[in-house]
C-alpha angles and dihedrals in degrees: 000000000000121000111255089216091063091060095040114053091186090060091051090049090050091051092049090049092050091051095045120114126240096262093051092050090047092052092046093052093043092055089059091060097080097182091053091050091052091048089048089057090049090052090050089052091052092051091046086060089048092054097042103027093142091054093054094043120095098206143356104300093211099050110108126200125186089202092061101048117148099350110174120239116285123232117231112222108209100191135045116196090338095309126111104259117141110208145147131215120250112254116238117207119211143137125256129218090283091053090248119144113250130179120213127181117241109218090195092063109063121183116199117232116213135185124234087017130167120260141136116351122256139159123252108228085352091287115067115065116223140151100204120126134180093244134015143135133268119248096354144075108271090206090063101037111029120066109165094174099015128249136283128241091280093051096253119146108258095205092056092046091051090052092054091041089058089058093052099042097045096044090051088055094044096048091041095052090048091055092043092049092050094049094044096049095041099045094036090049094049090047095051097039100046101032121176119072093351091055093047093049095049092045092052090051090051091050092051092050093046093047093063113085108254102225096047089046092052091045092050095047093044092048089054090064107106114251093225094061118116123249091258093051092049090047094056092040092056090046092053093044092054091045095050093059098040104058099074098082093052091046090055091050093048093047092052093050093046092052088055095045105041093083094048118117096245091054092048089048091051091051091049089051089058099252114165121244093251091051091050090050099047102028102038113017105035096054090052093066101025092136091063092051091048091050094053094041096051090050091048096053097063089042089057091048090051091046093055090045092050094047092047091045089055091047094248099102128045112358133201132308081043113086122218136140090262093050091051092049090057086082088061094061091091109077092200092053091050091050091054098035106027093167088078086077092064092098088068090066098068089045091057094042094047094048093048092046093051092048096049091042089051092051092054093044092049092053092044093051088068099050094167093061117100118249 
């Protein structure tokens, strides 16, 4: 007798779907959320910049130059007399009738723009020396001739500084959410699984932390960081500070789910088999409500990025010479300066794009993590 599935492809597809594992079903459902897929690609692009910031930078982001202060963004001209020839015009510095510095492009002086060009030296993965960059100029110093997004008041290239700021801001959020996720799942799991005095103690700690206003708490903890600490020490201090006040919501979610699950048959069976409490938490309970954890985590990550940006913007987070989105936006505090040099607001663009991408990506990932739910 012939197999009915061989004559009916839809039946074979249904069988394959019924036999698929959770990760395959999750991936299948996630691919159908097109906005989430697009945002996932955007997030991958952001973290590509994080990993290879020196490659995407045009010049050394910390090199100042008084002669290049507040140059407006340059326009790249892609064609020359109908032929493909990317170039920019050399910037001429002079003073106007009011003795104000102005920069005007000189069409007679063309500087060729090239891709995968040579520039300042850096080390790939901190080991392999190289001087290749995504974009540069031919026969000149890109740091003195190419200004994609203009320069700041100290003459530093804003594009290169935004690239390095992306590394700092997104790694603070990534490390912070990892610490917060670990604390939330561990303490929430212990609270819901043990109950009694342990549960009461952890819940009172959560209530105390949540009762303190977030912004004043961040400001107080950040202000307590010694001023003589190095950039690296301040970086890790801010990461830990943000993590310590962001784990409570996830802990509450985990506790509630554990209270509902700890009397289930598979949990009782695991206890009778002699499984440790930690194994029950991470091997049996957590996978059963992974979608809830993903939902909270993906909402926490953009909040941490915004927190670091806000603290650094207020001067309480990362401080120069560190480079982050918040540090760059400090230059936008002066309304008059922004009116004259609006390109100093460019660092706000990646903040907005990253936060939106994480939120939409999290929505799609949360729905996909429960592949048996109906759309």
